[in-house]
Structure formats: C-alpha cells, structure tokens
N, C-alpha and C positions, 0 to 999 in steps of 0.2 A: 657474500654477496654485495661487499662494496666493495672488496678490489677486481669484482668483474666487472663492473661499473665502470671503475677508472681506467682500466688497460680497455674499455668497449668505447667508451669515450673519445680516449687519445686516440686513438684507429682514428672515426672516424674525423675527430679534427683537421690528422695526417693527409684522411683520404678529398676532407674536403677544400683542403688546403692547395692539395697537386690539381686537383679541376675545376677551381676559381680563379677565373686569370682576369689584371686590371687589365695586357699589355696586350697592344695591341701582334695579332698572329703576321706574319710576315704568309705569299704567295709569288707563289713564280710565278709570270704570265708570258704568250711568246701570242703574235701572229707572222701572219704566211702571206703572203699572194700577191703576184701580179711584177711577181722576180723583187719584192721586196717583202724585210725577217724583222722582227721584234722581237728580244729576249728582255727583260723586265724582274720589280718583283715590288707589292704594294703592301703594306699595313693595314690589316683591314680591323676594325674594331666596329661590333655594333650594328655588320653590314654598311660601315661608309671609309673608302680610303684615308688614311689619316695620313701617309705620305709617302711614297714612293722613284722610283724613275724607269724610264723609258731610253732602250739604245736600239737605233734604231740602221736597214740598216739597209742598202741597193748595192748590187753588183758590189766593187770594194771602199766604197765611202760608210762611212760608220763616225750615226755622228749620235751623243749620248744626251739624252733631252733629263739629265740629273735631279727637273722638281717639278715637281706634285700641284698644281695649283690649288693648295682647299678653300673655303670656305664661302663667300656666297660676295658678287664682282662681275668686275670687268676690268681685262688689262688690258695696256697697248705695247705689245711685239717689238720687237727694235726696227720694221716698214711702216710705224706706222696701225693694226688693223690692230680693232677693236675684237679681244677675244671674249667669252665670255667662261667664266670660270662652269665646267662639269660637276655636274650632281653629285660625283663618286662614288656614284650609286654602284654595290658589289656585291651582286647575282650569287650566294654558292651552287643552289642547283638549277642555276638555268645553264645551260653549254656555253648560251654566247653569256656570259659575268657583268656587260654593263648595256648601260641604254640610249636614248638616242642623247644622252644627254652627256654622257660620258667621264673621262680621264684628260685631262686637260696637261701636259709636258710642258715643262719650261728648258732651255738654254741654259735660261738661266734665273737668278732670286729678284722675286718681287719686290720694289721695290718702290714705298710712294704713288703706288697705280700701272708698273710701267715696269716693266723689263725689257731688259738691257742686250734679252736673247730674243730665240724665235720659238715657235710654239707645233704642239704637233697632240690632237687628238683622236683616243682607241676610244670610235661609239658604237654604237648600230648604227647602219647604214636606213630612217628612216624610209627610201624611197625605192629604196632595192628588197624589201622580205624582211627588215632586223641585221640585217647579219653587219657578221661583225666588219670597218673599215677604223683604216688610216689613214687621218687629213692630216697633215704642213702645213704651214703660218709662218711670214716672218718671212727674211730671205740670210744670207749668211752670217752664224755660219749654223745655221738649221736645210734645208734642203732647200724653201722657195714655200711664198702664197704656192696651196691650191699642190703640193706638191710637197710626199704623191697625197693621192684624191684616190686611193683602189682597197674596194673588197676583199676579202678572204673570212682566213678562219684562225680562230683566240680559240687559246685555252689558258684556264689557271684553273694553278693543286698547290696545295698545300707548302712548304719549305717546311722538312723532314727536320723533329726540333734536334737527333740524334740518340732522340735514348736518353735525353736528361729526364724526365718524368718519370723512370724506371729506377733512373734509377740516384734520385732521389727518393722512392719508399722504398728502392731497397735500404739503402740507407739511414733512415728512417724504423727499418722493420727492426732489426741492426742494434740501432738504442738506442730503443722498446728491449727487448730482448738481453739488454748488455743491462739494464735500467733492473728489469726484472731480476737478473741474476744475481746482482747484487742486495740481492732484497732487501730492497725499497721498500717491493714491495711484498705485505707481506702478504706468504700462503702461494706467490705461480711462479717458483724458481725450482 
C-alpha cells in the first residue's frame, strides 16, 4: 500500500510540474487592413504582454518594431511625440485580443523616458466599434506620424511547443519505470 501511494505521489508531482509554468507563454499576432500587414509575437503572463515585437509591412517596405513598451508612463519618440504606454492587456477569449489602450511597439529601446525610434500602436479603435487598429508615430525608421492609421483584422494564436510537454512526460514515465524495474520500489517490478 505504501509503495502504491509513493508511486501515485511521484506521478502527481510529475504531472503538476508539467502543467504549472512560471514562464510567459508566447503568442503569434497578426494584423491586416488597408494594404498594411503586421506579424509579431508577444509573451503573455497572467493576461499581460511582457515582451514582444511587431514587423509592419506596407508595399515593399517593412519596419521592425522590436521593443514592446512595458510599465506605466509616457515615452517620447524620435519626433518628440509623447506616447502613453499601452496597458498590454491581452484577452485570449476575445477575437479582438487588444483593448483601446493596446500595445505600444518601438523601433528602439526606451532610455531615460525617450526612444530614439518610432512607435506604433496595435489597439482597438474606440471610434469605430473597437475593431483592431494599427497607428504609427515618429519618423524614420518608422513610417511617420499618423501613418498608418488603419482599421483591420487581428489574430492571436499560441506558439506550438513542438511536443516538449509530451516529451518531458514520456521521459518522466520511462524514468519511473526504470526506477521500478531496478526494484528500488519493492513490489512494483
């Protein structure tokens, strides 16, 4: 009886260890509208985007916004515009996964409240039924102030883990069986 309890406890610990994660979950994001497209990725923890990037394309031009502004405050861009940080809330149950405060991506990091780059928001257009909106600020290397300012369609999807969860589970079960076979747990072999 004690042996079965020990094996059950080991199995429960293995499963619990696989299902609880302290790390952020990566999500792919896309936007299309008015001839503009964007693809990127955000890491989400507890409903908040904690890091990410967004690559925005119009025609043959692509601008990489490699920095997600996180925290609370205002950042000035390379044009002198004061951009409030987005709230970075991500709704995984709502098809339009951002709200009107959205996500603020920048082409350069924030240093001392200033970014040497341009900014772009991916947010919900509160003036047009809260549909996804892409709105740019700053100057080159960005697209420019108010460019784009276009409504469209946005998607979010979990990045596949490549089977690592099942691989870890399999490795744990094989180890448990090897442990049992060596008769380290009497009566299980």
